[in-house]
TORVO-784737 format. One record per residue (C-alpha): residue number from 1; residue in three letters; z, y, x. Coordinates in Angstrom, 3 decimals, always signed. Layout:
N
@seq->NUM | type->ala | Z->Z | Y->Y | X->X
...
This chain:
344
@seq->1 | type->unk | Z->-22.076 | Y->-16.090 | X->+22.820
@seq->2 | type->unk | Z->-22.204 | Y->-12.272 | X->+22.740
@seq->3 | type->unk | Z->-25.397 | Y->-11.501 | X->+20.803
@seq->4 | type->unk | Z->-25.564 | Y->-7.883 | X->+21.949
@seq->5 | type->unk | Z->-25.995 | Y->-9.013 | X->+25.550
@seq->6 | type->unk | Z->-28.512 | Y->-11.848 | X->+25.045
@seq->7 | type->unk | Z->-30.510 | Y->-11.091 | X->+21.883
@seq->8 | type->unk | Z->-33.674 | Y->-9.264 | X->+22.886
@seq->9 | type->unk | Z->-37.429 | Y->-9.718 | X->+23.009
@seq->10 | type->unk | Z->-39.294 | Y->-10.620 | X->+26.210
@seq->11 | type->unk | Z->-39.655 | Y->-7.318 | X->+28.094
@seq->12 | type->unk | Z->-42.569 | Y->-5.750 | X->+29.961
@seq->13 | type->unk | Z->-46.278 | Y->-6.344 | X->+29.479
@seq->14 | type->unk | Z->-46.672 | Y->-9.762 | X->+31.053
@seq->15 | type->unk | Z->-48.605 | Y->-12.553 | X->+29.239
@seq->16 | type->unk | Z->-45.428 | Y->-13.870 | X->+27.552
@seq->17 | type->unk | Z->-43.951 | Y->-10.457 | X->+26.688
@seq->18 | type->unk | Z->-43.216 | Y->-9.307 | X->+23.166
@seq->19 | type->unk | Z->-45.522 | Y->-6.333 | X->+23.698
@seq->20 | type->unk | Z->-48.432 | Y->-8.735 | X->+24.262
@seq->21 | type->unk | Z->-47.479 | Y->-11.190 | X->+21.507
@seq->22 | type->unk | Z->-46.375 | Y->-9.120 | X->+18.529
@seq->23 | type->unk | Z->-49.675 | Y->-8.836 | X->+16.645
@seq->24 | type->unk | Z->-48.148 | Y->-10.896 | X->+13.819
@seq->25 | type->unk | Z->-45.366 | Y->-8.344 | X->+13.427
@seq->26 | type->unk | Z->-47.973 | Y->-5.571 | X->+13.507
@seq->27 | type->unk | Z->-49.891 | Y->-7.238 | X->+10.677
@seq->28 | type->unk | Z->-46.687 | Y->-7.313 | X->+8.626
@seq->29 | type->unk | Z->-46.130 | Y->-3.615 | X->+9.256
@seq->30 | type->unk | Z->-49.647 | Y->-2.789 | X->+8.064
@seq->31 | type->unk | Z->-49.003 | Y->-4.771 | X->+4.874
@seq->32 | type->unk | Z->-45.931 | Y->-2.652 | X->+4.228
@seq->33 | type->unk | Z->-47.469 | Y->+0.674 | X->+5.315
@seq->34 | type->unk | Z->-48.298 | Y->+1.890 | X->+1.757
@seq->35 | type->unk | Z->-44.672 | Y->+1.402 | X->+0.702
@seq->36 | type->unk | Z->-43.353 | Y->+3.277 | X->+3.740
@seq->37 | type->unk | Z->-45.639 | Y->+6.239 | X->+3.091
@seq->38 | type->unk | Z->-44.855 | Y->+6.207 | X->-0.624
@seq->39 | type->unk | Z->-41.099 | Y->+6.418 | X->-0.068
@seq->40 | type->unk | Z->-41.462 | Y->+9.156 | X->+2.555
@seq->41 | type->unk | Z->-43.576 | Y->+11.218 | X->+0.154
@seq->42 | type->unk | Z->-41.066 | Y->+10.668 | X->-2.644
@seq->43 | type->unk | Z->-38.268 | Y->+11.826 | X->-0.372
@seq->44 | type->unk | Z->-40.175 | Y->+14.850 | X->+0.887
@seq->45 | type->unk | Z->-40.977 | Y->+15.977 | X->-2.652
@seq->46 | type->unk | Z->-37.237 | Y->+16.166 | X->-3.321
@seq->47 | type->unk | Z->-37.102 | Y->+18.959 | X->-0.716
@seq->48 | type->unk | Z->-33.772 | Y->+17.685 | X->+0.601
@seq->49 | type->unk | Z->-34.353 | Y->+19.046 | X->+4.077
@seq->50 | type->unk | Z->-35.389 | Y->+22.592 | X->+5.031
@seq->51 | type->unk | Z->-36.523 | Y->+22.546 | X->+8.647
@seq->52 | type->unk | Z->-36.020 | Y->+19.048 | X->+10.046
@seq->53 | type->unk | Z->-36.448 | Y->+15.423 | X->+9.082
@seq->54 | type->unk | Z->-34.300 | Y->+12.758 | X->+10.785
@seq->55 | type->unk | Z->-35.639 | Y->+9.195 | X->+11.002
@seq->56 | type->unk | Z->-34.012 | Y->+6.057 | X->+12.394
@seq->57 | type->unk | Z->-36.043 | Y->+3.017 | X->+13.406
@seq->58 | type->unk | Z->-33.767 | Y->-0.030 | X->+13.441
@seq->59 | type->unk | Z->-34.844 | Y->-2.833 | X->+15.791
@seq->60 | type->unk | Z->-37.649 | Y->-0.945 | X->+17.500
@seq->61 | type->unk | Z->-38.230 | Y->-3.583 | X->+20.255
@seq->62 | type->unk | Z->-41.044 | Y->-2.597 | X->+22.650
@seq->63 | type->unk | Z->-44.797 | Y->-2.399 | X->+22.783
@seq->64 | type->unk | Z->-47.282 | Y->-0.612 | X->+20.561
@seq->65 | type->unk | Z->-45.369 | Y->-1.479 | X->+17.365
@seq->66 | type->unk | Z->-42.298 | Y->+0.536 | X->+18.357
@seq->67 | type->unk | Z->-43.691 | Y->+3.889 | X->+17.279
@seq->68 | type->unk | Z->-46.212 | Y->+2.721 | X->+14.684
@seq->69 | type->unk | Z->-44.082 | Y->+3.368 | X->+11.595
@seq->70 | type->unk | Z->-42.979 | Y->+6.723 | X->+13.016
@seq->71 | type->unk | Z->-46.623 | Y->+7.825 | X->+13.217
@seq->72 | type->unk | Z->-47.137 | Y->+6.838 | X->+9.557
@seq->73 | type->unk | Z->-44.049 | Y->+8.750 | X->+8.486
@seq->74 | type->unk | Z->-45.257 | Y->+11.890 | X->+10.233
@seq->75 | type->unk | Z->-48.765 | Y->+11.454 | X->+8.780
@seq->76 | type->unk | Z->-47.293 | Y->+11.227 | X->+5.272
@seq->77 | type->unk | Z->-45.242 | Y->+14.390 | X->+5.744
@seq->78 | type->unk | Z->-48.146 | Y->+16.214 | X->+7.384
@seq->79 | type->unk | Z->-50.408 | Y->+15.372 | X->+4.463
@seq->80 | type->unk | Z->-47.959 | Y->+16.761 | X->+1.931
@seq->81 | type->unk | Z->-47.399 | Y->+19.873 | X->+4.025
@seq->82 | type->unk | Z->-51.137 | Y->+20.508 | X->+4.037
@seq->83 | type->unk | Z->-51.261 | Y->+20.153 | X->+0.272
@seq->84 | type->unk | Z->-48.318 | Y->+22.469 | X->-0.397
@seq->85 | type->unk | Z->-48.851 | Y->+24.987 | X->+2.382
@seq->86 | type->unk | Z->-45.502 | Y->+24.210 | X->+3.970
@seq->87 | type->unk | Z->-44.934 | Y->+24.081 | X->+7.696
@seq->88 | type->unk | Z->-44.444 | Y->+20.699 | X->+9.309
@seq->89 | type->unk | Z->-40.705 | Y->+20.240 | X->+9.883
@seq->90 | type->unk | Z->-39.179 | Y->+19.157 | X->+13.154
@seq->91 | type->unk | Z->-38.981 | Y->+15.381 | X->+13.131
@seq->92 | type->unk | Z->-36.015 | Y->+13.806 | X->+14.907
@seq->93 | type->unk | Z->-36.585 | Y->+10.138 | X->+15.713
@seq->94 | type->unk | Z->-33.853 | Y->+7.723 | X->+16.774
@seq->95 | type->unk | Z->-35.119 | Y->+4.367 | X->+18.018
@seq->96 | type->unk | Z->-32.394 | Y->+1.742 | X->+17.778
@seq->97 | type->unk | Z->-32.153 | Y->-1.661 | X->+19.360
@seq->98 | type->unk | Z->-29.597 | Y->-3.648 | X->+21.299
@seq->99 | type->unk | Z->-28.760 | Y->-2.412 | X->+24.837
@seq->100 | type->unk | Z->-30.879 | Y->-5.113 | X->+26.510
@seq->101 | type->unk | Z->-34.072 | Y->-3.867 | X->+24.858
@seq->102 | type->unk | Z->-36.943 | Y->-2.678 | X->+27.063
@seq->103 | type->unk | Z->-36.554 | Y->+1.013 | X->+26.183
@seq->104 | type->unk | Z->-38.303 | Y->+2.094 | X->+29.381
@seq->105 | type->unk | Z->-41.668 | Y->+0.750 | X->+28.205
@seq->106 | type->unk | Z->-41.205 | Y->+2.601 | X->+24.901
@seq->107 | type->unk | Z->-40.517 | Y->+5.887 | X->+26.671
@seq->108 | type->unk | Z->-43.500 | Y->+5.445 | X->+28.987
@seq->109 | type->unk | Z->-45.747 | Y->+5.354 | X->+25.904
@seq->110 | type->unk | Z->-44.456 | Y->+8.664 | X->+24.517
@seq->111 | type->unk | Z->-47.032 | Y->+10.994 | X->+26.158
@seq->112 | type->unk | Z->-49.937 | Y->+9.123 | X->+24.532
@seq->113 | type->unk | Z->-47.979 | Y->+8.905 | X->+21.256
@seq->114 | type->unk | Z->-47.508 | Y->+12.697 | X->+21.151
@seq->115 | type->unk | Z->-51.177 | Y->+13.264 | X->+21.985
@seq->116 | type->unk | Z->-52.301 | Y->+10.914 | X->+19.192
@seq->117 | type->unk | Z->-50.058 | Y->+12.713 | X->+16.713
@seq->118 | type->unk | Z->-51.607 | Y->+16.024 | X->+17.661
@seq->119 | type->unk | Z->-55.141 | Y->+14.676 | X->+17.260
@seq->120 | type->unk | Z->-54.493 | Y->+12.978 | X->+13.894
@seq->121 | type->unk | Z->-52.510 | Y->+15.762 | X->+12.272
@seq->122 | type->unk | Z->-54.399 | Y->+18.620 | X->+13.900
@seq->123 | type->unk | Z->-51.176 | Y->+20.470 | X->+14.487
@seq->124 | type->unk | Z->-48.549 | Y->+20.500 | X->+17.191
@seq->125 | type->unk | Z->-46.128 | Y->+17.872 | X->+15.943
@seq->126 | type->unk | Z->-42.546 | Y->+18.909 | X->+16.598
@seq->127 | type->unk | Z->-41.393 | Y->+15.338 | X->+17.119
@seq->128 | type->unk | Z->-38.417 | Y->+14.484 | X->+19.308
@seq->129 | type->unk | Z->-37.766 | Y->+10.841 | X->+20.172
@seq->130 | type->unk | Z->-34.545 | Y->+9.404 | X->+21.583
@seq->131 | type->unk | Z->-32.913 | Y->+5.981 | X->+21.889
@seq->132 | type->unk | Z->-29.757 | Y->+4.748 | X->+20.214
@seq->133 | type->unk | Z->-28.602 | Y->+1.446 | X->+21.775
@seq->134 | type->unk | Z->-26.259 | Y->-0.655 | X->+19.685
@seq->135 | type->unk | Z->-25.971 | Y->-3.015 | X->+16.742
@seq->136 | type->unk | Z->-27.129 | Y->-1.796 | X->+13.331
@seq->137 | type->unk | Z->-24.369 | Y->-3.883 | X->+11.747
@seq->138 | type->unk | Z->-21.978 | Y->-1.048 | X->+12.521
@seq->139 | type->unk | Z->-21.978 | Y->+2.748 | X->+12.671
@seq->140 | type->unk | Z->-24.536 | Y->+4.349 | X->+14.994
@seq->141 | type->unk | Z->-25.150 | Y->+7.902 | X->+13.742
@seq->142 | type->unk | Z->-23.065 | Y->+10.866 | X->+12.540
@seq->143 | type->unk | Z->-22.221 | Y->+11.066 | X->+8.866
@seq->144 | type->unk | Z->-24.963 | Y->+12.436 | X->+6.601
@seq->145 | type->unk | Z->-27.374 | Y->+12.883 | X->+9.519
@seq->146 | type->unk | Z->-30.369 | Y->+10.734 | X->+8.487
@seq->147 | type->unk | Z->-33.053 | Y->+11.280 | X->+5.869
@seq->148 | type->unk | Z->-35.050 | Y->+8.071 | X->+6.252
@seq->149 | type->unk | Z->-34.310 | Y->+4.675 | X->+7.786
@seq->150 | type->unk | Z->-36.967 | Y->+2.109 | X->+8.573
@seq->151 | type->unk | Z->-36.644 | Y->-1.420 | X->+9.915
@seq->152 | type->unk | Z->-39.320 | Y->-4.078 | X->+10.304
@seq->153 | type->unk | Z->-38.730 | Y->-7.674 | X->+11.422
@seq->154 | type->unk | Z->-35.142 | Y->-7.176 | X->+12.494
@seq->155 | type->unk | Z->-32.628 | Y->-7.622 | X->+9.669
@seq->156 | type->unk | Z->-33.114 | Y->-11.410 | X->+9.564
@seq->157 | type->unk | Z->-31.443 | Y->-11.509 | X->+13.018
@seq->158 | type->unk | Z->-27.718 | Y->-12.036 | X->+12.583
@seq->159 | type->unk | Z->-24.927 | Y->-10.281 | X->+14.460
@seq->160 | type->unk | Z->-23.641 | Y->-13.664 | X->+15.672
@seq->161 | type->unk | Z->-24.186 | Y->-17.375 | X->+15.363
@seq->162 | type->unk | Z->-22.475 | Y->-18.517 | X->+12.146
@seq->163 | type->unk | Z->-19.192 | Y->-20.374 | X->+12.551
@seq->164 | type->unk | Z->-20.227 | Y->-23.907 | X->+11.615
@seq->165 | type->unk | Z->-17.500 | Y->-26.221 | X->+10.294
@seq->166 | type->unk | Z->-19.671 | Y->-29.223 | X->+11.200
@seq->167 | type->unk | Z->-21.986 | Y->-29.884 | X->+14.104
@seq->168 | type->unk | Z->-25.637 | Y->-29.201 | X->+13.403
@seq->169 | type->unk | Z->-26.694 | Y->-32.209 | X->+15.439
@seq->170 | type->unk | Z->-30.249 | Y->-32.304 | X->+16.812
@seq->171 | type->unk | Z->-31.221 | Y->-28.935 | X->+15.365
@seq->172 | type->unk | Z->-31.013 | Y->-25.299 | X->+16.440
@seq->173 | type->unk | Z->-31.341 | Y->-23.875 | X->+12.917
@seq->174 | type->unk | Z->-31.029 | Y->-25.031 | X->+9.324
@seq->175 | type->unk | Z->-32.989 | Y->-28.219 | X->+8.656
@seq->176 | type->unk | Z->-33.232 | Y->-30.855 | X->+5.952
@seq->177 | type->unk | Z->-30.923 | Y->-33.019 | X->+8.097
@seq->178 | type->unk | Z->-28.251 | Y->-30.311 | X->+8.404
@seq->179 | type->unk | Z->-24.954 | Y->-30.727 | X->+6.513
@seq->180 | type->unk | Z->-24.616 | Y->-28.514 | X->+3.427
@seq->181 | type->unk | Z->-21.822 | Y->-26.609 | X->+5.182
@seq->182 | type->unk | Z->-24.380 | Y->-25.350 | X->+7.723
@seq->183 | type->unk | Z->-26.440 | Y->-23.710 | X->+4.968
@seq->184 | type->unk | Z->-23.339 | Y->-22.117 | X->+3.485
@seq->185 | type->unk | Z->-22.218 | Y->-20.788 | X->+6.870
@seq->186 | type->unk | Z->-25.613 | Y->-19.214 | X->+7.539
@seq->187 | type->unk | Z->-25.768 | Y->-17.591 | X->+4.121
@seq->188 | type->unk | Z->-22.218 | Y->-16.300 | X->+4.436
@seq->189 | type->unk | Z->-23.000 | Y->-14.687 | X->+7.799
@seq->190 | type->unk | Z->-26.143 | Y->-13.061 | X->+6.390
@seq->191 | type->unk | Z->-24.203 | Y->-11.673 | X->+3.430
@seq->192 | type->unk | Z->-21.537 | Y->-10.258 | X->+5.730
@seq->193 | type->unk | Z->-24.066 | Y->-8.695 | X->+8.099
@seq->194 | type->unk | Z->-26.266 | Y->-7.143 | X->+5.436
@seq->195 | type->unk | Z->-23.205 | Y->-5.742 | X->+3.698
@seq->196 | type->unk | Z->-22.087 | Y->-4.125 | X->+6.968
@seq->197 | type->unk | Z->-25.578 | Y->-2.698 | X->+7.554
@seq->198 | type->unk | Z->-25.693 | Y->-1.154 | X->+4.092
@seq->199 | type->unk | Z->-22.203 | Y->+0.307 | X->+4.197
@seq->200 | type->unk | Z->-22.822 | Y->+1.785 | X->+7.654
@seq->201 | type->unk | Z->-26.121 | Y->+3.400 | X->+6.643
@seq->202 | type->unk | Z->-24.550 | Y->+4.687 | X->+3.434
@seq->203 | type->unk | Z->-22.261 | Y->+6.833 | X->+5.581
@seq->204 | type->unk | Z->-25.123 | Y->+8.056 | X->+7.784
@seq->205 | type->unk | Z->-27.916 | Y->+8.767 | X->+5.255
@seq->206 | type->unk | Z->-27.826 | Y->+12.031 | X->+3.292
@seq->207 | type->unk | Z->-27.378 | Y->+11.754 | X->-0.494
@seq->208 | type->unk | Z->-30.787 | Y->+10.985 | X->-1.941
@seq->209 | type->unk | Z->-32.136 | Y->+9.605 | X->+1.347
@seq->210 | type->unk | Z->-34.278 | Y->+6.484 | X->+1.572
@seq->211 | type->unk | Z->-34.337 | Y->+3.213 | X->+3.501
@seq->212 | type->unk | Z->-37.102 | Y->+0.601 | X->+3.854
@seq->213 | type->unk | Z->-36.174 | Y->-2.837 | X->+5.220
@seq->214 | type->unk | Z->-38.867 | Y->-5.424 | X->+6.011
@seq->215 | type->unk | Z->-37.689 | Y->-8.878 | X->+6.978
@seq->216 | type->unk | Z->-38.734 | Y->-12.517 | X->+7.025
@seq->217 | type->unk | Z->-37.715 | Y->-14.387 | X->+3.892
@seq->218 | type->unk | Z->-38.449 | Y->-17.578 | X->+2.059
@seq->219 | type->unk | Z->-40.428 | Y->-18.020 | X->-1.151
@seq->220 | type->unk | Z->-38.048 | Y->-20.367 | X->-2.976
@seq->221 | type->unk | Z->-34.244 | Y->-20.753 | X->-3.221
@seq->222 | type->unk | Z->-34.268 | Y->-24.019 | X->-1.207
@seq->223 | type->unk | Z->-33.124 | Y->-23.041 | X->+2.329
@seq->224 | type->unk | Z->-34.945 | Y->-26.039 | X->+3.836
@seq->225 | type->unk | Z->-38.367 | Y->-24.887 | X->+2.611
@seq->226 | type->unk | Z->-41.092 | Y->-25.087 | X->+5.231
@seq->227 | type->unk | Z->-42.026 | Y->-21.424 | X->+4.968
@seq->228 | type->unk | Z->-38.838 | Y->-20.436 | X->+6.755
@seq->229 | type->unk | Z->-37.725 | Y->-23.541 | X->+8.659
@seq->230 | type->unk | Z->-40.855 | Y->-25.324 | X->+9.861
@seq->231 | type->unk | Z->-41.515 | Y->-23.399 | X->+13.081
@seq->232 | type->unk | Z->-37.896 | Y->-23.581 | X->+14.192
@seq->233 | type->unk | Z->-37.828 | Y->-27.257 | X->+13.257
@seq->234 | type->unk | Z->-40.734 | Y->-27.832 | X->+15.662
@seq->235 | type->unk | Z->-38.870 | Y->-25.889 | X->+18.317
@seq->236 | type->unk | Z->-35.873 | Y->-28.165 | X->+17.794
@seq->237 | type->unk | Z->-38.096 | Y->-31.268 | X->+18.018
@seq->238 | type->unk | Z->-39.544 | Y->-30.012 | X->+21.273
@seq->239 | type->unk | Z->-36.082 | Y->-29.637 | X->+22.794
@seq->240 | type->unk | Z->-35.028 | Y->-33.073 | X->+21.517
@seq->241 | type->unk | Z->-38.108 | Y->-34.636 | X->+23.153
@seq->242 | type->unk | Z->-37.167 | Y->-32.938 | X->+26.400
@seq->243 | type->unk | Z->-33.620 | Y->-34.313 | X->+26.067
@seq->244 | type->unk | Z->-35.073 | Y->-37.802 | X->+25.571
@seq->245 | type->unk | Z->-36.950 | Y->-37.297 | X->+28.835
@seq->246 | type->unk | Z->-33.880 | Y->-36.067 | X->+30.681
@seq->247 | type->unk | Z->-35.136 | Y->-32.480 | X->+31.009
@seq->248 | type->unk | Z->-32.284 | Y->-30.937 | X->+29.020
@seq->249 | type->unk | Z->-28.868 | Y->-32.147 | X->+27.874
@seq->250 | type->unk | Z->-28.621 | Y->-33.349 | X->+24.268
@seq->251 | type->unk | Z->-25.141 | Y->-31.809 | X->+24.085
@seq->252 | type->unk | Z->-26.649 | Y->-28.410 | X->+24.898
@seq->253 | type->unk | Z->-28.956 | Y->-28.722 | X->+21.911
@seq->254 | type->unk | Z->-26.111 | Y->-29.722 | X->+19.588
@seq->255 | type->unk | Z->-24.047 | Y->-26.726 | X->+20.700
@seq->256 | type->unk | Z->-26.836 | Y->-24.196 | X->+20.224
@seq->257 | type->unk | Z->-27.852 | Y->-22.497 | X->+16.962
@seq->258 | type->unk | Z->-30.140 | Y->-19.522 | X->+16.507
@seq->259 | type->unk | Z->-28.576 | Y->-16.401 | X->+14.960
@seq->260 | type->unk | Z->-31.248 | Y->-15.872 | X->+12.305
@seq->261 | type->unk | Z->-31.407 | Y->-16.214 | X->+8.538
@seq->262 | type->unk | Z->-34.460 | Y->-15.933 | X->+6.284
@seq->263 | type->unk | Z->-33.155 | Y->-15.130 | X->+2.806
@seq->264 | type->unk | Z->-34.542 | Y->-15.692 | X->-0.668
@seq->265 | type->unk | Z->-35.195 | Y->-12.388 | X->-2.465
@seq->266 | type->unk | Z->-32.385 | Y->-12.934 | X->-4.966
@seq->267 | type->unk | Z->-29.935 | Y->-13.294 | X->-2.092
@seq->268 | type->unk | Z->-30.976 | Y->-9.846 | X->-0.838
@seq->269 | type->unk | Z->-30.654 | Y->-8.361 | X->-4.317
@seq->270 | type->unk | Z->-27.186 | Y->-9.862 | X->-4.763
@seq->271 | type->unk | Z->-25.910 | Y->-8.323 | X->-1.523
@seq->272 | type->unk | Z->-27.400 | Y->-4.882 | X->-2.225
@seq->273 | type->unk | Z->-25.981 | Y->-4.781 | X->-5.746
@seq->274 | type->unk | Z->-22.655 | Y->-6.205 | X->-4.612
@seq->275 | type->unk | Z->-22.230 | Y->-3.631 | X->-1.811
@seq->276 | type->unk | Z->-23.130 | Y->-0.866 | X->-4.247
@seq->277 | type->unk | Z->-24.239 | Y->+2.004 | X->-1.994
@seq->278 | type->unk | Z->-27.976 | Y->+1.706 | X->-2.621
@seq->279 | type->unk | Z->-30.321 | Y->+1.287 | X->-5.563
@seq->280 | type->unk | Z->-33.355 | Y->-0.951 | X->-5.111
@seq->281 | type->unk | Z->-36.500 | Y->+1.070 | X->-5.878
@seq->282 | type->unk | Z->-38.891 | Y->-1.723 | X->-4.944
@seq->283 | type->unk | Z->-38.461 | Y->-5.290 | X->-3.785
@seq->284 | type->unk | Z->-41.725 | Y->-6.988 | X->-2.935
@seq->285 | type->unk | Z->-42.709 | Y->-10.192 | X->-1.200
@seq->286 | type->unk | Z->-45.992 | Y->-10.991 | X->+0.496
@seq->287 | type->unk | Z->-47.409 | Y->-13.708 | X->+2.706
@seq->288 | type->unk | Z->-48.740 | Y->-13.229 | X->+6.231
@seq->289 | type->unk | Z->-50.180 | Y->-16.055 | X->+8.308
@seq->290 | type->unk | Z->-48.158 | Y->-16.806 | X->+11.421
@seq->291 | type->unk | Z->-51.372 | Y->-16.882 | X->+13.426
@seq->292 | type->unk | Z->-52.073 | Y->-13.147 | X->+13.729
@seq->293 | type->unk | Z->-55.750 | Y->-13.743 | X->+14.452
@seq->294 | type->unk | Z->-56.371 | Y->-15.904 | X->+11.379
@seq->295 | type->unk | Z->-58.607 | Y->-14.385 | X->+8.732
@seq->296 | type->unk | Z->-58.856 | Y->-15.407 | X->+5.100
@seq->297 | type->unk | Z->-62.581 | Y->-15.990 | X->+5.481
@seq->298 | type->unk | Z->-62.000 | Y->-18.797 | X->+7.998
@seq->299 | type->unk | Z->-63.336 | Y->-21.280 | X->+5.430
@seq->300 | type->unk | Z->-66.775 | Y->-19.722 | X->+5.790
@seq->301 | type->unk | Z->-69.229 | Y->-22.513 | X->+6.574
@seq->302 | type->unk | Z->-70.352 | Y->-20.666 | X->+9.700
@seq->303 | type->unk | Z->-66.831 | Y->-20.379 | X->+11.048
@seq->304 | type->unk | Z->-65.159 | Y->-22.986 | X->+13.265
@seq->305 | type->unk | Z->-61.361 | Y->-22.968 | X->+13.081
@seq->306 | type->unk | Z->-59.710 | Y->-23.774 | X->+16.427
@seq->307 | type->unk | Z->-56.406 | Y->-25.450 | X->+15.537
@seq->308 | type->unk | Z->-55.297 | Y->-25.661 | X->+19.164
@seq->309 | type->unk | Z->-55.858 | Y->-21.956 | X->+19.753
@seq->310 | type->unk | Z->-54.133 | Y->-21.098 | X->+16.476
@seq->311 | type->unk | Z->-51.117 | Y->-23.211 | X->+17.445
@seq->312 | type->unk | Z->-50.989 | Y->-21.494 | X->+20.826
@seq->313 | type->unk | Z->-51.058 | Y->-18.077 | X->+19.173
@seq->314 | type->unk | Z->-48.064 | Y->-19.006 | X->+17.019
@seq->315 | type->unk | Z->-46.205 | Y->-20.564 | X->+19.962
@seq->316 | type->unk | Z->-46.723 | Y->-17.425 | X->+22.066
@seq->317 | type->unk | Z->-45.310 | Y->-15.291 | X->+19.260
@seq->318 | type->unk | Z->-42.207 | Y->-17.483 | X->+18.837
@seq->319 | type->unk | Z->-41.689 | Y->-17.693 | X->+22.603
@seq->320 | type->unk | Z->-41.726 | Y->-13.910 | X->+22.997
@seq->321 | type->unk | Z->-38.766 | Y->-13.546 | X->+20.609
@seq->322 | type->unk | Z->-36.709 | Y->-16.631 | X->+21.532
@seq->323 | type->unk | Z->-37.131 | Y->-17.062 | X->+25.294
@seq->324 | type->unk | Z->-34.288 | Y->-14.748 | X->+26.374
@seq->325 | type->unk | Z->-31.708 | Y->-16.372 | X->+24.093
@seq->326 | type->unk | Z->-32.903 | Y->-19.878 | X->+24.992
@seq->327 | type->unk | Z->-32.534 | Y->-19.094 | X->+28.695
@seq->328 | type->unk | Z->-29.077 | Y->-17.625 | X->+28.152
@seq->329 | type->unk | Z->-27.912 | Y->-20.951 | X->+26.698
@seq->330 | type->unk | Z->-29.934 | Y->-23.605 | X->+28.530
@seq->331 | type->unk | Z->-30.185 | Y->-21.786 | X->+31.860
@seq->332 | type->unk | Z->-33.063 | Y->-20.518 | X->+33.970
@seq->333 | type->unk | Z->-33.999 | Y->-24.105 | X->+34.796
@seq->334 | type->unk | Z->-35.470 | Y->-24.544 | X->+31.329
@seq->335 | type->unk | Z->-39.248 | Y->-24.668 | X->+31.749
@seq->336 | type->unk | Z->-40.625 | Y->-22.684 | X->+28.839
@seq->337 | type->unk | Z->-44.130 | Y->-24.110 | X->+29.178
@seq->338 | type->unk | Z->-42.631 | Y->-27.548 | X->+28.471
@seq->339 | type->unk | Z->-40.816 | Y->-26.231 | X->+25.402
@seq->340 | type->unk | Z->-43.698 | Y->-24.445 | X->+23.740
@seq->341 | type->unk | Z->-46.588 | Y->-26.738 | X->+24.605
@seq->342 | type->unk | Z->-44.794 | Y->-29.731 | X->+23.057
@seq->343 | type->unk | Z->-43.757 | Y->-28.433 | X->+19.672
@seq->344 | type->unk | Z->-46.476 | Y->-26.024 | X->+18.653
């Protein structure tokens, strides 16, 4: 399966689109916002660029999240310019995703994005946005052309399904029932992909530049831990139930594996240090509830927690990122309502 042709989020603004179901990802971005602004300020203080600042957003997807980090980056630079009396530099933005991404919806939001920048920063923001289709596991930009690279919720997607020496029967991802060789194959593919990402960006980022990567991980070394496998295990169970009812072929489940890996933090550190092009300034982990509308005060005695609605919120989020690749394998006859109302 060619990942570049099938791996994408649900396009448009329909009820099941990524744009309408990416509040969870937005919450993650807000958690990481202080780090993004901190690293941009640190970079700007180095005065490595005279008149322009080039930013790449890896895995931009579509919807309101696509330009969110870019607005924060410009706000951070604008704030420092105000403090130092410097003029706001021209900001060159390259939004990267695979060719099948819904870039049109991103471009249609640019007029309002530019207007918001002008209102927030009280200056005419010289910001120029373009798209760069392609895989970030290879070269995308000219040498020494980027100052800052940002990616949120993308690097855990692999460039391809790992080559499994044994069949991962009855599961579409790593599970407690998977052979140990499946775990090794997934980790090996992640190591290869992250190494390629780092070496490619090392050629493209100027000396002294910065990169912030935000991705899904797991809290413990055990790759079968529920914090990274549970939701995809339920998705597998849903498909197996449908196979038991004759709605899909069991063989199609056994031959399908999702190209995603959620690493433990030490695995990330090992790859970065082994590749050698970058130094880790900060490596932090934090928890975010999969239900984007859940609040920590839900245990308030006056609050009623709707488990069904919460489950539906999570299912809608997972559907928006997996539906295209599921359809590419199982065919358009796969009824998504059956898949996501069973397992979630």
